[in-house]
C-alpha positions as CSV (number, residue, x, y, z in Angstrom):
1,M,160.0,163.5,-6.8
2,S,163.2,161.7,-5.8
3,T,163.4,159.7,-2.1
4,G,166.2,162.3,-1.1
5,I,163.4,165.1,-1.3
6,R,160.7,162.8,0.3
7,V,162.5,162.4,3.3
8,R,163.5,165.4,3.3
9,A,160.1,167.0,3.2
10,A,159.1,164.8,5.9
11,A,161.8,166.2,8.6
12,T,160.6,169.5,7.7
13,A,157.0,168.5,8.1
14,A,158.1,167.6,11.3
15,L,159.9,170.5,12.2
16,V,156.4,172.3,11.6
17,G,154.8,170.3,13.2
18,V,157.0,171.7,16.3
19,L,156.9,175.4,15.5
20,G,153.0,175.2,15.4
21,H,153.0,173.8,19.1
22,A,151.7,176.3,20.2
23,S,149.1,176.8,18.4
24,A,148.0,173.5,18.1
25,S,148.4,173.4,22.4
26,A,145.4,176.0,22.0
27,Q,142.3,173.9,20.1
28,T,139.6,172.5,21.0
29,I,139.4,168.4,20.4
30,A,136.7,166.6,21.4
31,I,136.9,162.8,21.6
32,V,133.5,160.8,21.5
33,G,132.1,157.9,21.3
34,G,134.9,155.6,22.8
35,T,135.1,153.9,26.3
36,V,137.3,155.4,28.7
37,Y,139.3,154.7,30.8
38,P,140.0,157.8,32.9
39,V,142.0,155.3,35.8
40,G,141.4,157.6,39.2
41,S,137.1,157.2,38.1
42,P,135.6,153.9,36.8
43,R,135.4,153.2,33.4
44,I,132.9,155.2,30.6
45,D,131.5,153.9,28.1
46,H,130.0,155.7,24.8
47,G,132.2,158.3,26.9
48,T,134.1,161.9,25.9
49,V,137.2,163.9,26.5
50,I,137.3,167.4,25.5
51,I,141.1,169.1,25.7
52,R,141.9,172.7,25.0
53,N,145.2,174.6,26.2
54,G,147.0,171.2,26.9
55,R,144.1,170.5,29.5
56,I,141.6,168.7,29.9
57,I,138.3,170.5,30.5
58,A,135.5,167.9,30.2
59,V,135.1,164.1,30.8
60,G,131.6,161.9,30.8
61,A,129.0,160.3,29.1
62,N,127.0,163.3,28.5
63,V,129.5,166.0,28.1
64,S,128.7,168.3,25.3
65,V,130.7,168.5,22.0
66,P,131.9,173.0,21.6
67,A,131.4,174.8,19.0
68,G,134.6,174.7,16.7
69,A,135.7,171.9,18.1
70,T,138.1,169.1,16.0
71,T,136.6,166.4,16.9
72,I,138.3,162.5,16.8
73,D,135.0,159.4,16.6
74,A,137.0,156.8,18.7
75,A,134.1,154.4,18.6
76,S,134.6,150.7,19.6
77,K,138.4,152.9,20.8
78,Y,140.0,152.6,24.4
79,V,140.8,155.5,25.6
80,T,143.7,156.2,28.9
81,P,145.9,158.1,30.6
82,G,149.1,158.5,28.0
83,L,151.8,156.0,29.3
84,V,154.3,156.4,32.3
85,N,157.5,154.0,32.0
86,A,158.9,154.7,35.4
87,A,162.3,153.6,35.1
88,T,164.2,154.6,31.5
89,S,167.4,156.2,30.0
90,I,165.2,158.0,27.0
91,G,166.5,161.0,26.0
92,V,170.7,160.3,27.9
93,S,171.3,157.0,26.1
94,E,171.0,156.5,22.3
95,V,172.5,154.3,21.2
96,G,174.4,152.1,23.8
97,A,177.8,150.9,22.1
98,V,178.4,154.5,21.4
99,P,179.6,156.0,24.6
100,E,179.1,159.5,23.5
101,T,175.4,158.8,23.0
102,V,174.8,157.9,27.0
103,D,175.4,160.3,29.5
104,Q,173.0,158.0,31.9
105,S,175.8,157.0,34.2
106,T,178.7,158.5,36.6
107,N,181.8,156.6,37.6
108,S,181.9,158.2,41.5
109,M,180.4,155.5,44.2
110,I,178.5,158.2,45.6
111,A,176.5,160.3,42.9
112,A,174.2,162.2,44.8
113,S,174.5,165.5,43.3
114,F,174.3,164.3,39.5
115,T,171.6,165.4,38.0
116,I,170.3,163.6,35.0
117,I,168.0,166.0,33.7
118,D,171.2,167.7,32.7
119,G,172.2,165.6,29.8
120,V,169.0,165.2,28.2
121,N,169.0,165.4,24.6
122,P,165.5,166.2,23.7
123,A,166.4,165.8,20.1
124,S,166.7,162.6,20.9
125,E,165.1,159.9,18.2
126,M,164.1,157.8,21.3
127,I,161.1,160.3,22.3
128,P,159.1,160.3,19.2
129,Q,159.6,156.9,18.9
130,A,158.5,155.7,22.7
131,R,155.2,158.5,22.4
132,A,154.4,157.0,18.8
133,G,153.8,153.4,21.4
134,G,151.2,155.4,23.6
135,V,154.1,156.1,26.0
136,T,153.4,160.6,27.2
137,S,155.9,160.4,30.6
138,A,159.1,159.2,31.6
139,V,161.1,159.0,34.9
140,L,164.7,159.3,33.7
141,V,166.4,157.4,35.8
142,P,170.6,157.2,36.2
143,G,172.8,154.2,36.9
144,G,175.9,154.7,38.4
145,Q,178.2,152.3,40.9
146,L,176.5,152.6,44.6
147,V,174.5,156.1,45.0
148,F,173.7,156.9,41.0
149,G,171.8,160.7,41.8
150,Q,169.0,162.3,41.2
151,A,165.6,161.1,39.0
152,A,163.6,163.1,36.8
153,V,160.2,163.2,35.6
154,V,159.4,164.4,32.3
155,D,156.8,164.9,29.9
156,L,157.7,163.6,25.9
157,V,156.2,167.0,24.5
158,A,158.7,168.7,21.9
159,G,160.9,172.1,22.6
160,P,164.3,172.9,25.4
161,V,164.7,170.2,28.1
162,S,163.1,173.2,29.9
163,N,159.6,172.1,28.7
164,L,160.0,168.6,29.0
165,L,160.5,168.4,32.9
166,L,158.0,167.9,35.1
167,K,160.0,167.6,38.1
168,A,163.6,167.5,39.2
169,P,164.6,166.1,41.4
170,A,162.0,162.9,41.5
171,A,163.8,160.6,43.2
172,M,167.6,159.5,44.6
173,V,168.8,156.3,43.1
174,A,170.9,153.7,44.3
175,Q,171.4,150.1,44.5
176,V,172.2,147.6,47.1
177,T,172.2,144.3,44.7
178,S,176.2,144.6,43.6
179,A,178.9,144.9,45.4
180,A,181.3,144.6,42.0
181,Q,179.2,147.3,41.1
182,A,180.1,149.7,43.8
183,G,183.3,149.2,43.8
184,L,183.2,146.8,47.2
185,G,184.3,143.1,48.1
186,A,180.3,141.6,49.6
187,R,177.1,143.0,50.2
188,G,176.9,143.3,53.6
189,E,180.0,146.7,53.2
190,I,177.2,147.9,50.5
191,I,175.0,148.4,53.8
192,D,177.4,150.0,56.0
193,R,178.4,152.3,53.6
194,L,174.6,153.5,52.8
195,R,174.7,153.5,56.4
196,G,177.9,155.0,57.5
197,L,176.6,157.7,54.7
198,F,173.3,158.5,56.0
199,E,174.7,158.8,59.4
200,D,177.1,161.2,57.8
201,V,174.4,162.9,56.2
202,R,172.3,163.8,59.8
203,I,175.8,165.3,60.9
204,Y,176.7,167.7,58.2
205,A,172.4,168.9,58.1
206,R,172.7,169.5,61.7
207,R,176.2,170.9,61.6
208,P,177.3,172.4,58.0
209,A,179.3,175.9,59.1
210,D,181.1,173.5,61.0
211,Y,181.8,171.0,57.9
212,D,182.5,174.4,56.9
213,R,185.1,175.5,59.1
214,G,187.3,172.1,59.5
215,G,185.4,171.4,62.6
216,L,183.8,167.7,62.0
217,H,186.0,164.2,61.7
218,R,186.2,163.2,57.6
219,L,183.3,162.3,56.3
220,S,182.2,160.1,53.5
221,A,181.8,161.8,50.7
222,A,182.0,165.7,49.9
223,P,179.8,168.3,51.2
224,R,177.9,168.7,48.0
225,E,177.1,165.0,48.0
226,L,175.8,165.2,51.2
227,A,174.1,168.5,50.8
228,A,172.3,166.5,47.9
229,L,170.7,164.2,50.6
230,V,169.7,165.7,53.0
231,P,166.5,166.1,51.6
232,V,166.5,162.1,51.4
233,L,166.9,161.9,55.1
234,A,164.3,165.1,55.4
235,G,161.7,162.6,54.0
236,R,161.4,165.4,51.4
237,E,162.6,162.9,48.4
238,P,162.2,159.3,48.1
239,L,165.3,156.8,47.6
240,L,165.1,154.1,44.2
241,V,166.7,151.5,45.4
242,F,167.3,148.7,42.7
243,A,167.9,145.2,44.3
244,D,166.5,141.8,43.0
245,R,167.5,139.6,45.9
246,A,164.8,139.5,48.9
247,S,167.6,139.4,51.0
248,D,168.3,142.6,49.7
249,I,165.2,144.1,49.9
250,E,164.8,143.2,53.2
251,N,168.4,145.2,53.8
252,A,166.6,148.0,52.2
253,V,163.9,148.4,53.5
254,R,165.6,147.9,57.2
255,L,167.6,151.6,56.2
256,G,164.6,152.8,55.3
257,H,163.2,152.4,58.1
258,D,166.3,153.1,60.2
259,F,167.1,156.4,58.3
260,G,163.0,157.4,58.3
261,I,163.5,157.0,54.3
262,R,161.1,156.8,51.9
263,I,162.1,152.9,49.8
264,I,161.3,152.2,46.5
265,I,162.3,149.4,45.3
266,A,163.4,148.7,41.5
267,G,163.7,145.2,40.3
268,G,161.9,143.3,43.1
269,A,162.5,140.1,41.5
270,E,161.9,138.5,45.0
271,A,159.7,141.0,46.2
272,W,156.5,138.8,45.8
273,Q,158.6,136.5,48.3
274,L,158.2,140.0,51.1
275,A,154.4,141.3,49.8
276,P,152.8,141.9,53.1
277,A,155.9,143.0,55.1
278,L,156.3,145.2,51.7
279,A,152.4,146.1,52.2
280,A,152.9,147.5,56.0
281,A,155.8,149.7,55.5
282,H,153.9,151.2,52.4
283,V,157.4,150.4,49.8
284,P,156.5,150.7,45.8
285,V,157.7,148.1,44.0
286,L,158.4,148.8,40.1
287,T,158.9,145.1,38.0
288,G,158.8,143.7,34.6
289,A,156.9,140.9,34.3
290,L,158.7,139.8,30.5
291,N,161.3,137.2,32.0
292,N,160.3,133.8,32.4
293,A,163.6,132.5,33.7
294,P,166.6,133.8,36.4
295,Q,169.1,135.5,34.6
296,S,171.5,135.9,37.8
297,F,171.8,134.3,40.5
298,S,170.1,137.3,42.6
299,T,166.5,136.1,40.8
300,L,167.0,133.1,40.9
301,G,163.3,133.0,43.2
302,Q,161.7,135.4,39.8
303,R,158.5,134.4,38.9
304,Q,156.1,136.2,36.6
305,D,153.1,136.8,38.9
306,N,155.2,138.7,40.7
307,A,153.2,142.1,39.7
308,A,149.9,139.6,40.2
309,R,151.4,138.4,43.6
310,L,152.3,142.5,45.2
311,R,149.7,144.0,44.3
312,R,147.0,141.0,46.1
313,A,149.2,141.7,49.2
314,G,148.0,145.4,48.8
315,V,151.5,146.5,47.3
316,Q,152.1,149.8,45.2
317,V,153.1,148.0,41.9
318,V,155.0,149.9,39.1
319,I,155.1,148.0,35.1
320,V,158.5,148.8,34.0
321,G,160.8,146.6,31.5
322,N,162.6,144.1,33.3
323,S,166.3,146.0,34.4
324,E,168.0,142.4,33.4
325,T,166.7,142.6,29.2
326,E,165.9,144.5,26.4
327,D,162.8,145.9,26.8
328,A,164.2,148.3,29.6
329,E,166.5,150.1,26.8
330,A,165.4,153.4,26.1
331,F,164.7,152.3,22.5
332,N,162.3,150.1,23.7
333,A,160.6,152.2,26.4
334,R,157.0,152.0,24.5
335,N,157.2,147.4,25.9
336,I,155.7,148.5,28.6
337,T,152.9,147.5,27.5
338,Q,153.9,144.2,27.1
339,D,154.6,143.7,30.6
340,A,151.3,145.3,32.0
341,G,150.3,142.2,29.3
342,T,151.9,139.7,30.1
343,A,151.2,140.6,34.0
344,V,147.8,140.4,33.3
345,A,148.0,136.9,32.2
346,Y,149.6,136.0,34.9
347,G,146.9,137.1,37.0
348,L,146.9,141.0,38.1
349,P,143.7,142.2,36.7
350,W,143.4,144.0,33.9
351,E,142.1,147.3,35.3
352,D,145.5,147.5,37.7
353,A,147.7,146.6,34.9
354,L,146.9,150.6,33.4
355,R,147.1,151.5,36.7
356,A,150.3,150.0,37.0
357,V,151.7,151.9,33.8
358,T,150.1,155.2,34.9
359,L,148.5,156.3,37.3
360,T,151.0,154.8,40.0
361,P,153.8,155.8,38.8
362,A,152.4,159.3,38.6
363,E,151.2,159.4,42.6
364,V,154.9,157.2,43.2
365,F,156.9,160.2,41.9
366,G,155.2,162.7,43.1
367,V,152.8,164.0,39.2
368,A,149.5,163.0,40.0
369,D,148.4,166.3,40.0
370,R,149.8,166.8,36.6
371,V,149.0,163.3,34.9
372,G,148.3,159.6,34.8
373,S,145.0,160.6,34.9
374,I,141.9,161.4,32.4
375,A,140.1,164.0,34.7
376,V,139.8,167.6,34.6
377,G,142.2,170.4,34.9
378,R,145.1,167.5,34.6
379,E,147.4,167.6,31.7
380,A,146.1,166.1,28.3
381,N,147.8,162.9,27.4
382,V,146.1,160.8,26.4
383,V,145.6,157.8,23.9
384,V,143.1,156.4,21.7
385,W,143.9,152.7,21.2
386,S,142.9,150.7,18.2
387,G,142.2,147.7,21.1
388,D,142.8,147.1,24.6
389,P,146.5,148.6,24.1
390,F,147.8,145.2,26.0
391,E,147.2,143.3,23.5
392,L,150.0,143.3,21.0
393,S,147.8,143.4,17.9
394,T,146.8,147.0,19.0
395,R,147.6,150.3,18.4
396,P,147.7,153.5,19.0
397,E,145.7,155.9,16.6
398,H,145.9,159.0,18.3
399,V,148.4,160.1,20.4
400,F,148.1,163.7,22.3
401,V,151.1,165.2,24.5
402,R,150.1,168.6,26.7
403,G,147.1,168.8,24.1
404,R,149.2,168.5,21.1
405,E,148.7,165.2,19.1
406,Y,152.0,164.0,17.8
407,T,151.7,162.6,14.3
408,E,155.3,163.2,12.5
409,P,157.3,160.2,10.9
410,L,159.5,158.0,12.9
411,R,163.0,157.9,11.9
412,E,162.6,153.8,11.1
413,D,160.1,155.4,9.1
414,L,162.5,157.5,7.5
415,L,164.8,154.8,7.2
416,T,162.3,152.5,5.6
417,Q,160.8,154.5,3.0
418,R,164.4,155.6,2.0
419,Y,165.6,152.4,1.6
420,K,162.0,150.2,0.6
421,T,163.5,150.4,-3.3
422,L,166.2,149.2,-4.4
423,P,168.7,151.9,-6.1
424,P,168.6,152.0,-10.0
425,K,171.4,149.3,-11.5
426,Y,173.8,150.9,-13.6
């Protein structure tokens, strides 16, 4: 069989796998004999996980395997919930240098009504690549100038966007760290603009009819942007704020306090300096651990034990790729295992690191009733690892998302197959 035919055959097999999703999800699957880390409950040695109709129906050490179940021997393996990458652009950024493949960012200072889920490409090559690395869910985060828009949580399953979606909006996204990015002149102007914006949202929320009649003074954003921010000020939707410098983080937390907004910090290079205050204010922090040197003036106080220090203080910590390194790119979404492993090396307890890439992000973004743990009734997002998932040599051996095991070849596999042999010379 020629190389071209083999590639087409592999692609056809992948398509057949997609079309067979319903029947695959309906199977009963028993993962037996592994060391199961449910995350929401204690570790189970020689545990069994039973999956049926896309959900977990049983988990424990003395669980009977149903007759006719497909059995996976996980002896000497680690069994964990599927990983949740809480800050990525999977599906909205394919090739960073090709603008037509990037649908993550807007060109507006205030883009609160922008919904990133509307631009997702469910056929993105980044989805199977991340999934093959054990990432089964992701928070898609928009970019922009000052107020970026609305994040969404998705499962990395096959099918249309409506099939992927777990929650949208999951958070409003903004930044307080770069005046130039916002088209402003100074950091203080960022906070001033946000305060003015939130004050106008309060006015609009109380008197929308007066706005429509022109009975209000000129507000700082269009009505659709103000309306999109109403749930944030009402406490129904968190505000995810990118901030690295300690003073910027402090400004964001104060802003949240003054307006009754639930704040989540992303980046947080110097968050360790404010750890007790962040814990007292119940502000989660999304941060990485791979950077060992400052990448900008905003990250001069960066430390690789940032996550460990935050966790010791009682802060909810979510491990994500460092925003200023390549591991934050969509094609490296699976690298959160390296960030988590590095955080462990710098003092974060192993169990806390696993929670920081599974249940904690699910809790922070309001989807813990569906993903992030191995528990009865949860979606069957489960990974069987060859060993410790935070070791570089470890590989996912079985990846289930909503009960379906994904085994299709990746584009990189197909390209390797195609080009590993030199063409014949004529």
